[in-house]
C-alpha positions as CSV (number, residue, x, y, z in Angstrom):
1,M,-83.8,-148.9,55.1
2,S,-82.3,-151.4,52.8
3,E,-84.7,-153.6,50.8
4,H,-82.3,-156.4,49.9
5,T,-83.9,-159.1,52.1
6,E,-86.3,-160.0,49.2
7,R,-85.8,-162.7,46.6
8,V,-84.0,-160.4,44.1
9,P,-81.0,-160.7,41.8
10,N,-77.7,-161.6,43.5
11,F,-75.7,-160.8,40.3
12,L,-75.9,-158.2,37.6
13,I,-74.6,-158.3,34.0
14,I,-74.1,-154.6,33.6
15,G,-73.0,-154.2,30.0
16,P,-71.9,-152.2,28.1
17,T,-74.4,-152.5,25.2
18,K,-73.4,-154.5,22.1
19,C,-70.7,-156.3,24.0
20,G,-72.5,-159.7,23.8
21,T,-74.6,-159.4,27.0
22,T,-77.6,-160.9,25.2
23,S,-75.8,-164.0,24.0
24,F,-73.9,-164.3,27.3
25,S,-77.1,-164.2,29.4
26,I,-78.7,-166.9,27.1
27,Y,-75.6,-169.1,27.4
28,I,-75.4,-169.0,31.2
29,N,-79.2,-169.2,31.6
30,Q,-78.8,-172.8,30.4
31,H,-77.3,-173.7,33.8
32,P,-79.9,-175.3,36.1
33,D,-78.8,-173.2,39.0
34,I,-79.0,-169.8,37.2
35,F,-82.1,-167.8,36.4
36,I,-82.3,-164.7,34.2
37,P,-85.9,-163.7,33.5
38,R,-87.5,-163.6,30.1
39,I,-87.4,-159.8,30.4
40,K,-83.6,-159.8,30.1
41,E,-83.3,-156.1,30.5
42,P,-85.8,-154.8,33.1
43,H,-84.0,-151.4,33.3
44,F,-85.3,-151.0,36.9
45,F,-82.2,-149.3,38.2
46,S,-81.7,-147.3,35.0
47,Y,-85.3,-146.0,35.3
48,K,-84.4,-144.6,38.7
49,V,-81.5,-142.5,37.4
50,A,-82.0,-141.8,33.7
51,R,-83.1,-138.4,32.5
52,L,-86.5,-139.2,31.0
53,P,-88.1,-139.1,28.5
54,L,-85.3,-140.4,26.2
55,G,-84.8,-138.7,22.9
56,G,-84.1,-140.2,19.5
57,P,-86.2,-142.3,17.1
58,G,-87.8,-145.3,18.7
59,S,-86.7,-144.4,22.2
60,E,-90.3,-144.2,23.4
61,K,-90.7,-148.0,22.8
62,V,-87.4,-148.6,24.8
63,E,-88.6,-146.6,27.7
64,A,-92.0,-148.3,27.7
65,S,-90.3,-151.6,28.4
66,Y,-88.8,-150.3,31.7
67,I,-89.9,-152.0,34.9
68,K,-90.7,-149.0,37.1
69,T,-91.6,-150.3,40.6
70,F,-89.7,-152.5,43.0
71,N,-92.7,-154.7,43.5
72,D,-92.9,-155.4,39.7
73,Y,-89.2,-156.0,39.7
74,K,-89.4,-158.5,42.5
75,Q,-92.2,-160.3,40.6
76,L,-89.7,-161.3,37.9
77,Y,-87.9,-163.5,40.5
78,A,-90.8,-164.5,42.7
79,G,-90.8,-168.2,43.5
80,R,-87.5,-169.0,41.8
81,S,-85.4,-171.7,43.5
82,E,-82.2,-171.2,41.6
83,S,-79.2,-170.1,43.7
84,A,-78.0,-167.4,41.2
85,L,-80.6,-164.9,40.0
86,G,-79.5,-162.4,37.4
87,D,-80.4,-159.1,35.8
88,A,-78.7,-158.4,32.4
89,T,-79.5,-154.7,31.7
90,A,-76.7,-153.6,29.5
91,D,-77.0,-149.8,30.0
92,T,-76.4,-150.1,33.8
93,I,-72.7,-149.4,33.5
94,Y,-73.4,-146.2,31.5
95,Y,-75.1,-144.6,34.5
96,K,-72.1,-145.2,36.7
97,D,-72.3,-141.7,38.3
98,N,-75.7,-142.2,40.0
99,I,-76.8,-145.8,39.8
100,I,-74.6,-147.5,42.4
101,P,-76.4,-146.1,45.5
102,V,-79.7,-147.2,43.9
103,I,-78.5,-150.8,43.3
104,K,-77.1,-151.0,46.9
105,N,-80.3,-149.7,48.4
106,H,-82.5,-152.3,46.7
107,I,-80.3,-155.4,46.5
108,G,-77.2,-154.8,48.6
109,D,-73.9,-156.0,47.2
110,P,-74.6,-158.2,44.2
111,K,-71.9,-159.8,42.1
112,I,-71.1,-157.8,39.1
113,I,-70.2,-159.1,35.6
114,I,-68.8,-156.7,33.0
115,I,-68.2,-157.8,29.4
116,L,-65.9,-155.6,27.3
117,R,-65.4,-155.5,23.6
118,D,-63.0,-153.8,21.2
119,P,-64.5,-150.2,21.5
120,V,-64.4,-149.5,17.8
121,E,-66.2,-152.8,17.1
122,R,-68.7,-152.0,19.8
123,A,-69.4,-148.5,18.5
124,F,-69.9,-149.7,14.9
125,S,-72.1,-152.6,16.1
126,A,-74.3,-150.2,18.0
127,Y,-74.7,-148.1,14.8
128,Q,-75.6,-151.2,12.8
129,H,-78.1,-152.3,15.4
130,L,-79.9,-148.9,15.1
131,I,-79.7,-149.2,11.3
132,R,-81.3,-152.7,11.6
133,D,-84.2,-151.3,13.6
134,K,-84.7,-148.2,11.4
135,R,-83.7,-145.9,14.2
136,E,-80.6,-144.4,12.6
137,S,-80.7,-142.5,9.3
138,L,-77.2,-140.9,9.2
139,T,-74.0,-142.3,7.9
140,F,-71.7,-143.5,10.7
141,E,-69.4,-140.6,10.2
142,N,-72.2,-138.0,10.4
143,A,-73.7,-139.8,13.4
144,L,-70.3,-139.4,15.2
145,E,-70.3,-135.7,14.3
146,E,-73.8,-135.4,15.8
147,E,-73.1,-137.4,19.0
148,E,-72.5,-134.6,21.4
149,A,-75.7,-132.8,20.2
150,R,-77.6,-136.0,20.6
151,I,-76.3,-136.5,24.1
152,E,-77.5,-132.9,24.9
153,Q,-80.9,-133.9,23.4
154,N,-80.9,-137.0,25.7
155,Y,-80.9,-139.6,23.0
156,D,-81.1,-143.2,24.1
157,P,-77.5,-144.2,25.2
158,L,-77.4,-146.7,22.3
159,F,-76.8,-143.6,20.0
160,H,-73.8,-142.6,22.1
161,Y,-71.4,-144.5,19.9
162,R,-68.1,-143.1,21.3
163,N,-69.2,-142.3,24.8
164,C,-70.5,-145.9,25.5
165,S,-67.1,-147.2,24.3
166,M,-65.2,-145.4,27.0
167,Y,-64.8,-148.1,29.6
168,A,-62.0,-147.2,32.1
169,D,-63.8,-144.9,34.5
170,A,-66.9,-147.1,34.7
171,V,-64.8,-150.2,35.4
172,K,-62.9,-148.5,38.1
173,V,-66.1,-147.2,39.8
174,F,-67.8,-150.6,39.9
175,R,-64.6,-152.4,41.0
176,S,-64.2,-150.0,43.9
177,S,-67.9,-150.0,44.8
178,F,-68.8,-153.7,44.9
179,T,-67.1,-156.7,46.6
180,N,-67.1,-159.1,43.7
181,V,-66.6,-157.8,40.2
182,L,-65.7,-160.1,37.2
183,V,-64.5,-158.5,34.0
184,L,-64.7,-160.6,30.8
185,F,-63.9,-159.9,27.1
186,T,-66.4,-160.7,24.4
187,S,-63.8,-162.6,22.3
188,D,-63.2,-165.0,25.2
189,L,-66.8,-166.2,25.0
190,Y,-65.9,-167.9,21.8
191,K,-62.1,-168.3,21.7
192,K,-61.9,-169.7,25.3
193,A,-65.5,-170.7,25.9
194,D,-64.9,-173.6,28.3
195,E,-62.4,-171.8,30.4
196,T,-64.5,-168.6,30.4
197,F,-67.7,-170.2,31.5
198,R,-66.0,-172.3,34.2
199,T,-64.7,-169.0,35.5
200,V,-68.2,-167.5,35.4
201,F,-69.8,-170.4,37.2
202,E,-67.1,-170.5,39.9
203,F,-67.7,-166.8,40.4
204,L,-71.4,-167.3,40.7
205,G,-71.0,-170.3,43.1
206,V,-72.7,-172.9,40.8
207,D,-71.5,-176.2,39.4
208,P,-68.5,-175.1,37.3
209,D,-68.5,-178.4,35.2
210,F,-71.7,-177.5,33.4
211,K,-71.2,-177.3,29.7
212,V,-72.7,-174.4,27.8
213,D,-73.8,-174.5,24.2
214,S,-72.4,-171.2,22.9
215,G,-72.4,-172.0,19.2
216,Q,-75.1,-169.6,18.3
217,R,-75.0,-165.8,18.7
218,H,-77.9,-163.6,19.4
219,N,-79.1,-160.0,18.8
220,I,-76.9,-159.7,15.7
221,S,-76.7,-156.4,13.9
222,G,-76.5,-155.3,10.2
223,K,-78.5,-153.7,7.4
224,P,-81.6,-155.7,6.5
225,K,-81.8,-157.0,2.9
226,N,-85.5,-157.2,3.4
227,Q,-86.9,-154.8,6.1
228,A,-90.3,-156.6,6.3
229,I,-88.6,-159.9,7.2
230,N,-86.5,-158.1,9.8
231,D,-89.5,-156.4,11.3
232,F,-91.4,-159.7,11.5
233,V,-88.8,-161.6,13.5
234,S,-87.5,-158.7,15.7
235,K,-90.6,-156.6,16.5
236,E,-94.0,-157.2,18.0
237,N,-96.7,-157.3,15.4
238,K,-100.3,-158.7,15.0
239,L,-99.3,-161.7,13.0
240,R,-96.6,-162.8,15.5
241,S,-99.1,-162.3,18.3
242,L,-101.6,-164.5,16.5
243,L,-99.2,-167.2,15.7
244,R,-97.3,-167.3,19.0
245,P,-99.6,-169.6,21.0
246,V,-99.6,-172.2,18.2
247,I,-95.9,-172.0,17.7
248,R,-95.1,-172.4,21.4
249,L,-97.2,-175.6,21.5
250,F,-94.8,-177.3,19.1
251,T,-91.4,-175.7,19.7
252,T,-89.0,-175.0,22.5
253,E,-87.6,-171.5,23.3
254,A,-84.2,-172.7,22.1
255,M,-85.7,-173.8,18.8
256,R,-87.4,-170.5,18.3
257,K,-84.2,-168.5,19.0
258,K,-82.3,-170.7,16.5
259,V,-84.9,-170.0,13.8
260,V,-84.8,-166.3,14.4
261,Y,-81.0,-166.3,14.4
262,N,-80.8,-168.2,11.1
263,I,-83.3,-165.8,9.5
264,Q,-81.4,-162.8,10.7
265,K,-78.1,-164.2,9.7
266,K,-79.3,-164.6,6.1
267,N,-81.2,-161.3,6.0
268,L,-78.7,-159.0,7.7
269,Q,-75.8,-157.6,5.7
270,R,-72.8,-156.6,7.7
271,L,-71.6,-153.1,6.9
272,D,-67.9,-152.1,6.7
273,I,-66.4,-149.2,8.6
274,L,-64.3,-146.8,6.6
275,P,-60.6,-147.4,7.2
276,E,-60.0,-143.7,8.0
277,T,-62.9,-143.7,10.5
278,E,-61.6,-146.8,12.2
279,K,-58.1,-145.2,12.5
280,S,-59.5,-142.0,13.9
281,L,-61.6,-143.9,16.5
282,R,-58.6,-146.1,17.6
283,E,-56.7,-142.9,18.3
284,Y,-59.7,-141.4,20.1
285,F,-59.9,-144.4,22.5
286,R,-56.2,-144.9,23.0
287,D,-55.8,-143.1,26.4
288,D,-59.0,-144.7,27.8
289,I,-57.8,-148.1,26.7
290,K,-54.3,-147.6,28.3
291,S,-56.0,-146.5,31.5
292,L,-58.1,-149.7,31.4
293,E,-55.0,-151.8,30.8
294,K,-53.5,-150.4,34.1
295,E,-56.7,-151.0,36.0
296,L,-57.1,-154.6,34.9
297,N,-53.4,-155.4,34.4
298,V,-54.0,-156.8,30.9
299,D,-52.6,-156.1,27.4
300,L,-55.2,-154.4,25.2
301,A,-52.7,-153.1,22.6
302,G,-54.8,-154.8,19.8
303,W,-57.6,-152.3,20.5
304,Y,-55.6,-149.2,19.7
305,N,-52.9,-150.5,17.2
C-alpha cells in the first residue's frame, strides 16, 4: 500500500553531486512557501537501495548521517505549513536503476528538479571536495585510473568522478518516470538568476515574484591552506559544540553561513586541472552529452568542445 498520504516532500532536488544543489536549496529555502529541512540530504531513499556499507575514506561518517526509517523521515516535515516541501539529496539520481519504485511507494509522484553542470567541472569539483575533507590522497589522474576498482569496492559515489558525470540515461529515466521534471543548469543560477528562480517557483506552485539572494555560494571545494581552519568550520568538533549555543543567541543562520563561506573562500585554494586531462575527459563525455542534447533539445557543445 502506498504511504504518500503523509505530510512528506512533494518535490525532490535529486542532484547530481557538486552541481550546486546545496546553494540552490539554500536559495529557494528563502521563499516563505518552501521548506527544506536543516538535514538537507536525508538520504532516506538512497539508504533503501545503496549497497552498504560504503567504502572509501570517511564514508562511514556519510553513512551514519542517513535517515533510515520512514517515521524518522516524516518527522523532518512534521507540522510544516509550507505548500512546497523538499528533499535535496544529491546522490538520488545516481541510483536511478532501483530508486524510483522506492520514491513512488513512499511519496507518490513528487516534482523532480535536476541541476546539471559541465561534467568535467563537476568531476574535478568532486575531487577537490574530497581533497578538502582529507578523503582523497591520489592525484586526479591516478584517481581516475582507480575509479573502476573503487566502484567495485563500493566507494561512496562522490569518488565516482566520471560515472557521476554521465547524465543522459538518468535524465531520461526520471523524465519518463515522473509527471513533472524540471532540468536546470548550474550556470543559469548565476547568469540568469531572476529568470531561473521564477521558473522554479512557477514549477513548484509558489509566488514566482519572490526575489532570492543568490550572491553567496555554498559548499565550495578546494585544497585548504590551513587544514585546522577547514576542519573547524566544516566538521563537527568539541569546540564548535561548546560555542554553538552562544553563537546562535546572537546570530542568524544566514549570518553564520556567510561567515563560514568567507572563511572557506580565503582558506581554500582552487586547484587547476591538467589541460591533457581535461581534453581526455571532454572526449570521454562527448557521446553522453550529445545524447543529453537530444533528450532536452538544448545545445551543450560547450561541454565537449
